[in-house]
N, CA and C of each residue as an Amber inpcrd file, in Angstrom:
protein
   780
  52.9090000  52.9200000  83.7700000  53.8770000  53.0490000  84.8560000
  53.3100000  53.9660000  85.9370000  53.2370000  53.4680000  87.1620000
  52.6650000  54.2540000  88.2490000  53.7430000  54.6340000  89.2530000
  53.8660000  55.9180000  89.5050000  54.8220000  56.3980000  90.4980000
  54.1490000  56.6820000  91.8300000  52.8820000  56.3740000  91.9300000
  52.1220000  56.7110000  93.1300000  52.4530000  55.7530000  94.2680000
  52.7520000  56.3250000  95.4390000  53.0070000  55.5200000  96.6300000
  51.6710000  55.1150000  97.2250000  51.4810000  53.8300000  97.5140000
  50.1880000  53.3880000  98.0490000  49.9650000  53.9180000  99.4560000
  48.7240000  53.9280000  99.9060000  48.4380000  54.3750000 101.2750000
  49.1370000  53.4800000 102.2880000  49.5280000  54.0780000 103.3880000
  50.1380000  53.2930000 104.4640000  49.0920000  52.3320000 105.0250000
  49.4370000  51.0500000 105.1960000  48.4080000  50.0670000 105.5700000
  48.0210000  50.1420000 107.0400000  46.7670000  49.8980000 107.3310000
  46.3530000  49.8020000 108.7360000  46.7630000  48.4570000 109.3060000
  46.8880000  48.3800000 110.6260000  47.1710000  47.1130000 111.2700000
  45.9820000  46.1710000 111.1820000  46.2870000  44.8860000 111.0240000
  45.2310000  43.8660000 110.9130000  45.4330000  42.7410000 111.9360000
  46.2300000  43.0140000 112.9650000  46.4870000  42.0300000 114.0180000
  47.1190000  40.7460000 113.4940000  47.9360000  40.8540000 112.4530000
  48.5820000  39.6710000 111.8840000  49.5840000  39.0410000 112.8470000
  50.0900000  39.8350000 113.7870000  51.0670000  39.3210000 114.7470000
  50.5680000  39.4600000 116.1780000  49.2620000  39.4970000 116.3470000
  48.6870000  39.6510000 117.6850000  49.1620000  38.5310000 118.6090000
  49.6500000  38.9290000 119.7820000  50.1050000  37.9610000 120.7690000
  51.5130000  37.4460000 120.5480000  52.1760000  37.8590000 119.4760000
  53.5320000  37.3870000 119.2020000  54.5740000  38.3860000 119.6910000
  55.7850000  37.8890000 119.8690000  56.9160000  38.7290000 120.2600000
  57.9370000  38.7100000 119.1380000  58.5430000  39.8710000 118.8860000
  59.4180000  40.0360000 117.7250000  60.6920000  40.7750000 118.1300000
  61.8290000  40.3050000 117.6310000  63.1110000  40.9900000 117.7890000
  63.5800000  41.4400000 116.4130000  63.9800000  42.7120000 116.3060000
  64.4520000  43.2670000 115.0400000  65.8390000  43.8600000 115.2530000
  66.8200000  43.4100000 114.4770000  68.1620000  43.9900000 114.5690000
  68.2800000  45.1840000 113.6200000  69.1890000  46.0880000 113.9570000
  69.4700000  47.2840000 113.1500000  68.1960000  48.0450000 112.8270000
  67.4570000  48.3900000 113.8770000  66.1440000  49.0140000 113.6940000
  66.1520000  50.5230000 113.8840000  67.2940000  51.1140000 114.1960000
  67.3500000  52.5710000 114.3270000  67.4140000  53.2060000 112.9450000
  67.1760000  54.4890000 112.8900000  67.2660000  55.1910000 111.6170000
  65.9400000  55.2270000 110.8890000  66.0170000  55.2840000 109.5460000
  64.8090000  55.4790000 108.7430000  64.6070000  54.3680000 107.7170000
  65.3330000  53.2820000 107.8330000  65.3000000  52.2550000 106.8020000
  64.3310000  51.1310000 107.0640000  64.6320000  49.9740000 106.4670000
  63.7420000  48.8230000 106.5280000  63.5980000  48.3100000 107.9560000
  64.6810000  48.3070000 108.7250000  64.6090000  47.8160000 110.1010000
  63.6190000  48.5940000 110.9430000  63.6830000  49.9130000 110.8410000
  62.7160000  50.7340000 111.5780000  61.3030000  50.4760000 111.0760000
  61.1540000  50.4140000 109.7510000  59.8290000  50.2270000 109.1730000
  59.2100000  48.9120000 109.6200000  59.9870000  47.8370000 109.6580000
  59.4100000  46.5530000 110.0400000  59.1310000  46.5020000 111.5380000
  59.9450000  47.1640000 112.3420000  59.6620000  47.2280000 113.7760000
  58.3460000  47.9620000 114.0230000  58.1440000  49.0550000 113.3210000
  56.8770000  49.7900000 113.4610000  55.7050000  48.9570000 112.9780000
  55.8520000  48.3060000 111.8110000  54.7550000  47.5060000 111.2700000
  54.4120000  46.3370000 112.1890000  55.4330000  45.6910000 112.7690000
  55.1670000  44.5880000 113.6900000  54.3850000  45.0740000 114.9120000
  54.7530000  46.2500000 115.4110000  54.0300000  46.8290000 116.5430000
  52.5860000  47.1130000 116.1560000  52.3970000  47.6840000 114.9710000
  51.0440000  47.9890000 114.4980000  50.2170000  46.7280000 114.2570000
  50.9020000  45.6080000 114.0150000  50.1980000  44.3470000 113.7880000
  49.9780000  43.5630000 115.0840000  50.2400000  44.2120000 116.2310000
  49.8770000  43.6280000 117.5080000  50.9770000  42.9170000 118.2580000
  52.2070000  42.9400000 117.7500000  53.3070000  42.2430000 118.4140000
  53.9160000  43.0950000 119.5150000  54.4970000  42.4260000 120.5040000
  55.4010000  43.0660000 121.4560000  56.7950000  42.9720000 120.8430000
  57.4840000  44.0920000 120.7520000  58.6970000  44.1750000 119.9410000
  59.8830000  44.6290000 120.7730000  61.0480000  44.0620000 120.4770000
  62.3210000  44.5740000 120.9730000  63.1610000  44.9540000 119.7700000
  63.6840000  46.1730000 119.7750000  64.5410000  46.6260000 118.6910000
  65.9720000  46.7490000 119.1870000  66.8900000  46.4630000 118.2880000
  68.3100000  46.4990000 118.6160000  69.0590000  47.3190000 117.5740000
  70.1580000  47.9000000 117.9930000  71.0110000  48.6390000 117.0740000
  72.3410000  48.8880000 117.7640000  73.3220000  49.3290000 117.0010000
  74.6450000  49.6430000 117.5460000  74.7230000  51.0850000 118.0220000
  73.7710000  51.9330000 117.5820000  73.7930000  53.3650000 117.8820000
  72.8080000  53.6740000 119.0140000  73.3190000  54.0070000 120.1840000
  72.4620000  54.1780000 121.3550000  71.4700000  55.3240000 121.1920000
  71.9310000  56.4900000 120.7550000  71.0320000  57.6330000 120.6350000
  69.9550000  57.3640000 119.5950000  70.3500000  56.8650000 118.4480000
  69.3840000  56.5910000 117.3820000  68.4010000  55.4940000 117.7870000
  68.8700000  54.5450000 118.5820000  67.9840000  53.4780000 119.0510000
  66.8820000  54.0490000 119.9420000  67.2660000  54.9460000 120.8570000
  66.2820000  55.5810000 121.7080000  65.3070000  56.4340000 120.9160000
  65.8160000  57.1380000 119.9170000  64.9410000  57.9630000 119.0710000
  63.9580000  57.0940000 118.2870000  64.4300000  55.9370000 117.8290000
  63.5460000  55.0240000 117.0950000  62.4300000  54.5160000 117.9960000
  62.7760000  54.1530000 119.2230000  61.7610000  53.6920000 120.1710000
  60.7390000  54.7880000 120.4460000  61.2090000  56.0340000 120.5790000
  60.2980000  57.1650000 120.7960000  59.3290000  57.3220000 119.6220000
  59.8590000  57.2170000 118.3990000  59.0140000  57.3990000 117.2150000
  57.9870000  56.2800000 117.0850000  58.4070000  55.0420000 117.3470000
  57.4650000  53.9250000 117.2590000  56.3450000  54.1000000 118.2790000
  56.6980000  54.5340000 119.4800000  55.6700000  54.7700000 120.4940000
  54.6930000  55.8380000 120.0330000  55.2160000  56.9110000 119.4330000
  54.3490000  57.9990000 118.9760000  53.4860000  57.5680000 117.7930000
  54.0300000  56.7470000 116.9050000  53.3220000  56.3900000 115.6770000
  52.4400000  55.1460000 115.8270000  52.8790000  54.2060000 116.6840000
  52.1590000  52.9360000 116.7870000  51.4780000  52.7370000 118.1290000
  51.7390000  53.6300000 119.0930000  51.0310000  53.5690000 120.3560000
  51.5990000  52.6270000 121.3860000  52.7310000  52.0050000 121.0900000
  53.3680000  51.1020000 122.0580000  54.8780000  51.2170000 121.9100000
  55.5580000  51.4110000 123.0360000  57.0050000  51.5740000 122.9850000
  57.6950000  50.2110000 122.9750000  58.5790000  49.9810000 122.0190000
  59.3180000  48.7220000 122.0140000  60.4010000  48.7190000 123.0740000
  60.7700000  47.5240000 123.5340000  61.9640000  47.3880000 124.3560000
  63.1870000  47.6160000 123.4640000  64.3160000  47.9350000 124.0790000
  65.5330000  48.2100000 123.3060000  66.7260000  47.4770000 123.9050000
  67.6960000  47.1850000 123.0510000  68.9520000  46.5780000 123.4960000
  70.0370000  46.9250000 122.5020000  71.1480000  47.4420000 122.9960000
  72.2880000  47.7120000 122.1280000  72.9400000  46.4010000 121.7090000
  73.3820000  46.3370000 120.4660000  74.0630000  45.1280000 120.0100000
  74.8680000  45.4080000 118.7530000  76.1230000  44.9680000 118.7720000
  76.9720000  44.9220000 117.5850000  76.9850000  43.4730000 117.1230000
  76.4100000  43.2020000 115.9650000  76.2400000  41.8120000 115.5340000
  77.5540000  41.1500000 115.1390000  78.6560000  41.8910000 115.1480000
  79.9560000  41.2870000 114.8730000  80.6280000  40.7800000 116.1440000
  79.9960000  40.9800000 117.2930000  80.5800000  40.5910000 118.5800000
  79.6630000  39.5690000 119.2430000  80.0800000  38.3110000 119.3020000
  79.2040000  37.2570000 119.7900000  78.7020000  37.4840000 121.2160000
  79.5290000  37.9350000 122.1730000  78.9790000  38.1830000 123.5080000
  77.8410000  39.2060000 123.5050000  77.9160000  40.2170000 122.6350000
  76.8270000  41.1830000 122.5440000  75.5780000  40.5500000 121.9280000
  75.7720000  39.6510000 120.9770000  74.6430000  38.9420000 120.3790000
  73.9680000  38.0540000 121.4290000  74.7730000  37.3520000 122.2140000
  74.2070000  36.5170000 123.2840000  73.4570000  37.3650000 124.3050000
  74.0090000  38.5430000 124.6040000  73.3430000  39.4480000 125.5440000
  72.0290000  39.9600000 124.9700000  71.9840000  40.1640000 123.6510000
  70.7370000  40.5700000 122.9950000  69.6730000  39.4970000 123.1820000
  70.0400000  38.2560000 122.9480000  69.0780000  37.1630000 123.1420000
  68.5580000  37.1400000 124.5740000  69.4670000  37.2490000 125.5270000
  69.0560000  37.2110000 126.9290000  68.1630000  38.3910000 127.2830000
  68.4990000  39.5730000 126.7540000  67.6810000  40.7630000 127.0100000
  66.2940000  40.6180000 126.4030000  66.2190000  40.0130000 125.2220000
  64.9330000  39.8340000 124.5620000  64.0420000  38.8830000 125.3520000
  64.6140000  37.7880000 125.8230000  63.8250000  36.8300000 126.5990000
  63.3750000  37.4620000 127.9170000  64.2620000  38.2500000 128.5310000
  63.9100000  38.9130000 129.7850000  62.7970000  39.9410000 129.5820000
  62.8760000  40.6980000 128.4860000  61.8980000  41.7720000 128.2540000
  60.5740000  41.2520000 127.7140000  60.6290000  40.2250000 126.8720000
  59.4310000  39.7670000 126.1720000  58.8550000  38.4720000 126.7470000
  59.6230000  37.7990000 127.5850000  59.1890000  36.5180000 128.1230000
  59.6410000  35.3530000 127.2670000  59.5100000  35.5050000 125.9710000
  60.0000000  34.5360000 124.9960000  60.0570000  35.2500000 123.6530000
  60.6430000  34.6070000 122.6600000  60.7420000  35.1940000 121.3260000
  60.0330000  34.2780000 120.3350000  59.0990000  34.8440000 119.5730000
  58.4160000  34.1110000 118.5090000  59.0520000  34.3540000 117.1440000
  59.4990000  35.5950000 116.9190000  59.9860000  35.9870000 115.5960000
  61.3060000  36.7350000 115.7300000  62.2750000  36.3510000 114.9090000
  63.5450000  37.0640000 114.8030000  63.6580000  37.6270000 113.4020000
  63.8940000  38.9220000 113.3080000  64.0950000  39.5580000 112.0160000
  65.5340000  40.0550000 111.9430000  66.3300000  39.3860000 111.1200000
  67.7360000  39.7400000 110.9250000  67.8330000  40.7980000 109.8360000
  67.9520000  42.0340000 110.2620000  67.9930000  43.1490000 109.3190000
  69.3770000  43.7710000 109.1990000  70.2710000  43.5080000 110.1380000
  71.5720000  44.1820000 110.1510000  72.3570000  43.8840000 108.8770000
  72.8820000  44.9240000 108.2850000  73.6900000  44.7760000 107.0840000
  74.5440000  46.0040000 106.8730000  75.6010000  45.8510000 106.1060000
  76.5170000  46.9570000 105.8150000  76.8180000  46.9510000 104.3330000
  76.6720000  48.1160000 103.7160000  76.9570000  48.2350000 102.2950000
  78.2570000  48.9780000 102.0420000  78.4230000  49.3980000 100.8190000
  79.6240000  50.1040000 100.4140000  79.7380000  50.0540000  98.9100000
  80.6870000  50.7960000  98.3870000  80.8970000  50.8190000  96.9370000
  82.3960000  50.7950000  96.6770000  82.8600000  49.7300000  96.0240000
  84.2960000  49.6110000  95.7510000  84.5230000  48.6460000  94.6020000
  85.4050000  49.0410000  93.6950000  85.8450000  48.1410000  92.6400000
  86.7600000  47.0860000  93.2430000  86.6610000  45.8590000  92.7580000
  87.4660000  44.7750000  93.3200000  88.9620000  45.0770000  93.2100000
  89.3740000  45.6710000  92.1200000  90.8030000  45.9350000  91.9200000
  91.3740000  46.8800000  92.9670000  90.5110000  47.7350000  93.5370000
  90.9660000  48.6670000  94.5700000  90.4720000  48.3100000  95.9650000
  89.6580000  47.2640000  96.0920000  89.0580000  46.9260000  97.3720000
  90.0960000  46.3900000  98.3480000  90.0170000  46.8620000  99.5870000
  90.9260000  46.3690000 100.6190000  90.3140000  45.1690000 101.3270000
  91.1690000  44.4100000 102.0080000  90.6600000  43.3180000 102.8310000
  89.6850000  43.8480000 103.8800000  89.9990000  45.0140000 104.4340000
  89.1580000  45.5840000 105.4820000  87.7540000  45.8910000 104.9460000
  87.6520000  46.4340000 103.7310000  86.3450000  46.7220000 103.1420000
  85.5590000  45.4290000 102.9170000  86.2280000  44.4290000 102.3660000
  85.5690000  43.1480000 102.1020000  85.0730000  42.5180000 103.4070000
  85.9650000  42.4150000 104.3850000  85.6160000  41.7290000 105.6270000
  84.5590000  42.4820000 106.4190000  84.5810000  43.8090000 106.3840000
  83.5900000  44.5850000 107.1410000  82.1780000  44.2870000 106.6510000
  81.9930000  44.2840000 105.3350000  80.6650000  44.0250000 104.7730000
  80.2350000  42.5890000 105.0500000  81.1290000  41.6310000 104.8430000
  80.7850000  40.2230000 105.0900000  80.5150000  39.9670000 106.5660000
  81.2640000  40.6410000 107.4410000  81.1360000  40.3360000 108.8710000
  79.8090000  40.8110000 109.4320000  79.3500000  41.9760000 109.0010000
  78.0510000  42.4630000 109.4760000  76.9170000  41.7280000 108.7660000
  76.9820000  41.6930000 107.4500000  75.8320000  41.2760000 106.6520000
  75.6060000  39.7700000 106.6840000  76.6500000  38.9930000 106.5060000
  76.5110000  37.5340000 106.4780000  76.8330000  36.9030000 107.8250000
  78.0170000  37.1980000 108.3510000  78.3840000  36.5940000 109.6370000
  77.4480000  37.0520000 110.7540000  77.0280000  38.3120000 110.7040000
  76.1130000  38.8150000 111.7230000  74.7880000  38.0840000 111.6930000
  74.2810000  37.8200000 110.4990000  73.0370000  37.0550000 110.3740000
  73.2100000  35.6670000 110.9740000  74.3440000  35.0410000 110.7040000
  74.6130000  33.7250000 111.2730000  74.7070000  33.7850000 112.7890000
  75.4340000  34.7640000 113.3300000  75.6210000  34.8380000 114.7840000
  74.2930000  35.0050000 115.5190000  73.4670000  35.9100000 115.0280000
  72.2030000  36.1680000 115.7090000  71.2880000  34.9490000 115.5860000
  71.2380000  34.3640000 114.4040000  70.4340000  33.1560000 114.2150000
  70.9040000  32.0480000 115.1430000  72.2000000  31.8340000 115.2040000
  72.7610000  30.7890000 116.0590000  72.4020000  31.0090000 117.5230000
  72.3930000  32.2590000 117.9440000  72.0930000  32.5510000 119.3460000
  70.6340000  32.2780000 119.6920000  69.7290000  32.5590000 118.7570000
  68.2980000  32.4370000 119.0490000  67.7250000  31.0520000 118.7470000
  68.3560000  30.2850000 117.8850000  67.7710000  29.0130000 117.4790000
  67.4860000  28.0600000 118.6430000  68.4000000  27.8710000 119.6020000
  68.0670000  26.9500000 120.6920000  66.8040000  27.3500000 121.4450000
  66.5890000  28.6380000 121.6350000  65.3710000  29.1110000 122.2980000
  64.1390000  28.7750000 121.4620000  64.2170000  29.0140000 120.1500000
  63.0910000  28.7050000 119.2740000  62.8610000  27.1960000 119.2100000
  63.9500000  26.4300000 119.1520000  63.8250000  24.9700000 119.1280000
  63.1440000  24.4620000 120.3920000  63.5340000  25.0230000 121.5200000
  62.9460000  24.6000000 122.7890000  61.4410000  24.8520000 122.8050000
  61.0180000  25.9460000 122.1900000  59.5940000  26.2740000 122.1440000
  58.8550000  25.4750000 121.0630000  59.6040000  24.9220000 120.1150000
  58.9840000  24.1250000 119.0600000  58.1890000  24.9360000 118.0610000
  58.5150000  26.2120000 117.9490000  57.7890000  27.0960000 117.0340000
  58.5920000  28.3740000 116.8470000  58.2250000  29.1220000 115.8260000
  58.8690000  30.4170000 115.6150000  59.1640000  30.6580000 114.1520000
  59.5690000  31.8800000 113.8650000  59.8940000  32.2660000 112.4940000
  61.0940000  33.2000000 112.5030000  61.9530000  33.0120000 111.5290000
  63.0840000  33.9070000 111.2980000  62.9210000  34.4970000 109.9030000
  63.0970000  35.8150000 109.8070000  63.0350000  36.4930000 108.5170000
  64.3380000  37.2580000 108.3260000  65.0690000  36.9120000 107.2710000
  66.3410000  37.5640000 106.9740000  66.1630000  38.5880000 105.8550000
  66.9750000  39.6250000 105.8900000  66.9430000  40.6550000 104.8560000
  68.0770000  40.3980000 103.8690000  67.7140000  39.9680000 102.6730000
  68.7030000  39.7310000 101.6240000  68.6720000  40.9110000 100.6410000
  68.8480000  40.6550000  99.3650000  68.8510000  41.7240000  98.3610000
  68.7990000  41.0890000  96.9820000  68.2230000  41.8070000  96.0220000
  68.2620000  41.3080000  94.6500000  69.6890000  41.1800000  94.1450000
  70.6380000  41.8570000  94.7990000  72.0290000  41.7220000  94.3890000
  72.5770000  40.3330000  94.6900000  71.8670000  39.5530000  95.4860000
  72.2350000  38.1510000  95.6340000  71.9860000  37.3620000  94.3710000
  71.1720000  37.9110000  93.4600000  70.8780000  37.2860000  92.1710000
  71.4620000  38.0620000  90.9950000  71.5190000  39.3730000  91.1210000
  71.8430000  40.2290000  89.9760000  73.1760000  40.9390000  90.1780000
  73.8180000  41.2690000  89.0770000  75.1310000  41.9080000  89.1390000
  75.0080000  43.4290000  89.1550000  75.9070000  44.0590000  89.9120000
  75.9900000  45.5190000  89.9130000  77.4340000  45.9170000  90.1730000
  77.9090000  46.8290000  89.3950000  79.2890000  47.3010000  89.4990000
  79.5540000  47.8900000  90.8760000  80.7110000  47.5650000  91.4450000
  81.1140000  48.1230000  92.7300000  80.4810000  47.4650000  93.9300000
  79.7330000  46.3690000  93.7200000  78.9700000  45.7590000  94.8080000
  79.3480000  44.2950000  95.0500000  80.5360000  43.8810000  94.6780000
  80.8870000  42.4670000  94.7940000  80.8440000  41.9810000  96.2360000
  81.3220000  42.8050000  97.1850000  81.3210000  42.3720000  98.5860000
  79.8990000  42.2650000  99.1250000  79.0740000  43.2710000  98.8370000
  77.6900000  43.2710000  99.3070000  76.8780000  42.1630000  98.6410000
  77.0620000  42.0020000  97.3370000  76.3360000  40.9610000  96.6130000
  76.7280000  39.5810000  97.1130000  78.0130000  39.3670000  97.3580000
  78.4580000  38.0740000  97.8790000  77.8570000  37.8050000  99.2520000
  77.8040000  38.8420000 100.0850000  77.2290000  38.6860000 101.4190000
  75.7450000  38.3600000 101.3390000  75.0180000  39.0570000 100.4810000
  73.5680000  38.8330000 100.3880000  73.2610000  37.4880000  99.7270000
  74.0640000  37.0790000  98.7610000  73.8960000  35.7310000  98.2110000
  74.1370000  34.6990000  99.3000000  75.0930000  34.9740000 100.1640000
  75.3450000  34.0980000 101.2980000  74.1600000  34.0370000 102.2440000
  73.5110000  35.1750000 102.4780000  72.3200000  35.1930000 103.3280000
  71.2250000  34.3180000 102.7230000  71.0700000  34.3710000 101.4120000
  70.0700000  33.5370000 100.7510000  70.3760000  32.0490000 100.9500000
  71.6060000  31.6680000 100.6910000  71.9920000  30.2660000 100.8440000
  71.8890000  29.8220000 102.2980000  72.3130000  30.6780000 103.2000000
  72.2020000  30.3980000 104.6350000  70.7430000  30.1780000 105.0210000
  69.8600000  31.0320000 104.5100000  68.4320000  30.9160000 104.8030000
  67.9060000  29.5490000 104.3940000  68.2420000  29.1160000 103.1880000
  67.7400000  27.8400000 102.6870000  68.2620000  26.6730000 103.5150000
  69.5330000  26.7040000 103.8790000  70.1220000  25.5930000 104.6300000
  69.5850000  25.5310000 106.0620000  69.5100000  26.6830000 106.7290000
  68.9990000  26.6910000 108.1010000  67.5350000  26.2700000 108.1240000
  66.7890000  26.6250000 107.0840000  65.3800000  26.2460000 107.0290000
  65.2090000  24.7320000 107.0940000  66.0860000  23.9920000 106.4320000
  66.0110000  22.5300000 106.4550000  66.2920000  22.0080000 107.8650000
  67.2880000  22.5890000 108.5170000  67.6250000  22.1570000 109.8770000
  66.5110000  22.4920000 110.8670000  65.9050000  23.6560000 110.6840000
  64.9350000  24.1550000 111.6660000  63.5470000  23.5580000 111.4980000
  63.2490000  23.0100000 110.3210000  61.8960000  22.5410000 110.0440000
  61.4510000  21.4620000 111.0280000  62.3570000  20.5620000 111.3740000
  61.9730000  19.4800000 112.2770000  61.6670000  19.9800000 113.6800000
  62.0500000  21.2310000 113.9710000  61.7620000  21.8320000 115.2730000
  60.5630000  22.7780000 115.2180000  59.8930000  22.8320000 114.0750000
  58.7250000  23.6920000 113.9410000  59.0440000  25.1490000 113.6990000
  60.2740000  25.4430000 113.3060000  60.7180000  26.8280000 113.0880000
  60.8720000  27.0820000 111.5960000  60.2970000  28.1780000 111.1260000
  60.3910000  28.5620000 109.7120000  61.4800000  29.6170000 109.5350000
  62.2080000  29.5490000 108.4020000  63.2690000  30.5020000 108.1000000
  63.1200000  30.9350000 106.6430000  62.8510000  32.2170000 106.4410000
  62.6860000  32.7710000 105.1020000  63.4510000  34.0890000 104.9920000
  63.4650000  34.6480000 103.7970000  64.1370000  35.9290000 103.5770000
  63.3540000  36.7530000 102.5760000  63.5500000  38.0560000 102.6460000
  63.0670000  38.9490000 101.5900000  64.2670000  39.4320000 100.7900000
  63.9960000  39.7550000  99.5320000  65.0470000  40.2170000  98.6250000
  64.5890000  41.5080000  97.9630000  64.8020000  42.6480000  98.6340000
  64.3580000  43.9240000  98.0590000  65.2760000  44.3710000  96.9220000
  64.7030000  45.1260000  95.9920000  65.5330000  45.7400000  94.9590000
  66.0750000  47.0660000  95.4760000  65.2190000  48.0550000  95.6300000
  65.6790000  49.3490000  96.1290000  64.5880000  49.9900000  96.9680000
  64.9290000  50.3140000  98.1830000  64.0240000  51.0200000  99.0950000
  64.7620000  52.2470000  99.6010000  64.3610000  53.3940000  99.1500000
  65.1010000  54.6200000  99.4330000  64.7290000  55.1820000 100.7950000
  65.7470000  55.5350000 101.5460000  65.5590000  56.2400000 102.8070000
  66.7340000  57.1960000 102.9850000  66.6670000  57.9930000 104.0220000
  67.6240000  59.0930000 104.1970000  69.0740000  58.6110000 104.2360000
  69.3440000  57.5480000 105.0020000  70.7220000  57.0930000 105.1400000
  71.2620000  56.5590000 103.8230000  70.4590000  55.7990000 103.0870000
  70.9020000  55.2560000 101.8090000  71.2790000  56.3710000 100.8490000
  70.4910000  57.4330000 100.8440000  70.7760000  58.5570000  99.9580000
  72.1270000  59.1940000 100.2600000  72.5290000  59.1600000 101.5320000
  73.7780000  59.7980000 101.9350000  75.0150000  58.9920000 101.5370000
  74.8780000  57.6530000 101.4320000  76.0550000  56.8040000 101.2140000
  76.1410000  56.2520000  99.7960000  75.2040000  56.6260000  98.9270000
  75.1830000  56.1130000  97.5630000  75.8320000  57.1080000  96.6150000
  76.7080000  56.6550000  95.7110000  77.3410000  57.5660000  94.7470000
  76.3130000  58.3520000  93.9460000  76.6740000  59.5650000  93.5800000
  75.7660000  60.4470000  92.8340000  75.2660000  59.7570000  91.5620000
  73.9760000  59.8500000  91.3470000  73.3790000  59.3330000  90.1240000
  72.9740000  57.8750000  90.1780000  73.5050000  57.1050000  91.1380000
  73.2300000  55.6720000  91.1550000  71.7790000  55.3750000  91.5250000
  71.2440000  56.0830000  92.5150000  69.8540000  55.8320000  92.9010000
  68.8980000  56.1400000  91.7540000  69.1890000  57.1990000  91.0110000
  68.3530000  57.5490000  89.8660000  68.4370000  56.4580000  88.7900000
  69.6350000  55.9280000  88.5880000  69.8220000  54.8630000  87.5960000
  69.0660000  53.5940000  88.0060000  69.1630000  53.2290000  89.2790000
  68.4810000  52.0220000  89.7530000  66.9730000  52.1890000  89.7220000
  66.5110000  53.3810000  90.0930000  65.0710000  53.6410000  90.0920000
  64.5050000  53.5390000  88.6810000  65.2870000  53.9510000  87.6910000
  64.8220000  53.9060000  86.3020000  64.5730000  52.4780000  85.8320000
  65.1720000  51.5030000  86.4940000  64.9800000  50.1070000  86.1100000
  63.6940000  49.5120000  86.6890000  63.0830000  50.2180000  87.6310000
  61.9030000  49.6830000  88.2980000  60.6550000  49.8830000  87.4340000
  59.8510000  48.8380000  87.3460000  58.6510000  48.8950000  86.5080000
  57.6770000  49.9710000  86.9710000  57.6490000  50.2410000  88.2800000
  56.7430000  51.2530000  88.8060000  57.3160000  52.6620000  88.6900000
  58.5550000  52.7770000  88.2380000  59.1490000  54.0910000  88.0700000
  59.5370000  54.7770000  89.3580000  59.6040000  54.0250000  90.4420000
  59.9940000  54.5740000  91.7350000  60.6150000  53.4670000  92.5720000
  61.3220000  53.8820000  93.5990000  61.8380000  52.9230000  94.5690000
  60.7150000  52.5060000  95.5140000  60.9110000  51.3770000  96.1750000
  59.9680000  50.9620000  97.2070000  60.0810000  51.8880000  98.4110000
  58.9780000  52.0790000  99.0870000  59.0120000  52.6860000 100.4040000
  59.4540000  51.6070000 101.3980000  60.2270000  51.9420000 102.4320000
  60.6340000  50.9250000 103.3980000  59.4670000  50.1190000 103.9610000
  58.3020000  50.7510000 104.1570000  57.1760000  50.0050000 104.7150000
  56.6710000  48.9440000 103.7470000  56.9070000  49.1140000 102.4450000
  56.4660000  48.1090000 101.4820000  57.3010000  46.8380000 101.5970000
  58.5820000  46.9890000 101.8860000  59.4260000  45.8170000 102.1620000
  59.0260000  45.2120000 103.4990000  58.7690000  46.0740000 104.4730000
  58.3670000  45.6010000 105.8070000  57.0860000  44.7870000 105.7410000
  56.1580000  45.1600000 104.8590000  54.9170000  44.4080000 104.7320000
  55.1850000  42.9480000 104.3760000  56.1320000  42.7260000 103.4620000
  56.4710000  41.3590000 103.0730000  57.1220000  40.6080000 104.2330000
  57.9160000  41.3000000 105.0280000  58.5480000  40.6680000 106.1870000
  57.5070000  40.2970000 107.2350000  56.5280000  41.1740000 107.4350000
  55.4410000  40.8710000 108.3670000  54.6810000  39.6320000 107.9060000
  54.4130000  39.5450000 106.6170000  53.7350000  38.3660000 106.0730000
  54.5190000  37.0940000 106.3840000  55.8220000  37.0960000 106.1250000
  56.6370000  35.9030000 106.3760000  56.7100000  35.5670000 107.8580000
  56.6210000  36.5830000 108.7030000  56.6480000  36.3550000 110.1500000
  55.3240000  35.8290000 110.6670000  54.2570000  36.0480000 109.9190000
  52.9100000  35.7320000 110.3970000  52.5230000  34.2960000 110.0940000
  51.4220000  33.8740000 110.6800000  50.8960000  32.5270000 110.4370000
  50.3410000  32.3680000 109.0260000  50.1460000  33.4550000 108.3040000
  49.7000000  33.3610000 106.9150000  50.7440000  32.6630000 106.0430000
  52.0040000  32.6790000 106.4790000  53.0860000  32.0270000 105.7290000
  53.4690000  30.6950000 106.3600000  52.5060000  30.0200000 106.9790000
  52.7940000  28.8270000 107.7810000  53.4240000  27.6880000 106.9940000
  53.2260000  27.6440000 105.6710000  53.8050000  26.5550000 104.8790000
  55.0160000  27.0140000 104.0740000  55.5350000  28.1800000 104.3840000
  56.7100000  28.6960000 103.6670000  57.9430000  28.5860000 104.5400000
  58.9670000  27.9290000 104.0380000  60.2740000  27.9520000 104.6950000
  61.3510000  27.7250000 103.6500000  62.5010000  28.3340000 103.8690000
  63.5910000  28.2500000 102.9140000  63.3770000  29.0710000 101.6670000
  62.4110000  29.9750000 101.6940000  62.0810000  30.7820000 100.5230000
  62.7380000  32.1640000 100.6060000  63.0670000  32.6970000  99.4420000
  63.5550000  34.0680000  99.3260000  62.5320000  34.8270000  98.4980000
  61.8150000  35.7190000  99.1240000  60.6980000  36.4160000  98.5170000
  61.1800000  37.7600000  97.9570000  61.1460000  37.8880000  96.6360000
  61.5720000  39.1420000  96.0090000  60.5470000  40.2300000  96.2770000
  61.0320000  41.3900000  96.7070000  60.1800000  42.5800000  96.8620000
  60.7230000  43.5980000  95.8810000  60.2360000  43.5140000  94.6490000
  60.8920000  44.2200000  93.5720000  59.9360000  44.4320000  92.4140000
  60.1110000  45.5390000  91.7140000  59.4380000  45.7220000  90.4320000
  60.4720000  45.8690000  89.3300000  61.6850000  45.4330000  89.6370000
  62.7940000  45.6260000  88.6980000  62.6910000  44.6480000  87.5400000
  62.8980000  45.1860000  86.3410000  62.9080000  44.3460000  85.1520000
  64.3490000  44.2230000  84.6690000  64.6660000  43.2300000  83.8310000
  66.0550000  43.0220000  83.3810000  66.6140000  44.2310000  82.6730000
């Protein structure tokens, strides 16, 4: 069992000349990590988030760490006019969009017997409906170009059970099914649609919203004896966005060392 975190990877120009949009990229999680990795791999990037201050801070950090400042656009993925405005802003800033990374999601912890409609709908609306809204907004642009890739962020909870996570698991299972169905529709237009399914990637925000002891319990299930670093999940997303995954569509790629 190895608890050692691998070295941070150097850029290899896997996305050279491509343009990428990443939702929910502020903060310290997977969205930020994949936006940084895409920049390091040579892409021109636009990052989006609902938090204006954090979005600006994320852009500052990416510029400092990757040498190129991403464009930014505020967006609440539960509001269709804001999603449409995100698409328009991305095309205006980048010229066109090659890759869409749907990272926006909302978690929570609640037993079904005590769960309110508001808790259920909030998680589904951001995590599943938001993925649909953003995909729907960008697909005509990708179809018109006859090329492109969409990478959705799912979760192993779309496959596996966990107490207190019925709303989140249902949403992520929905993202998986949505990915497979849209992939069939998009294939005839030259657009690929895939997803990653991480087990656990620890970052500052996740630590703040997770019940005491749960992260330690989940980490103990991992074969490597540690959680993934956000950049390790981002690496898989970069692969799916790149031409190296040219024959992959409708796939859900597990990023996990979790054993039963």
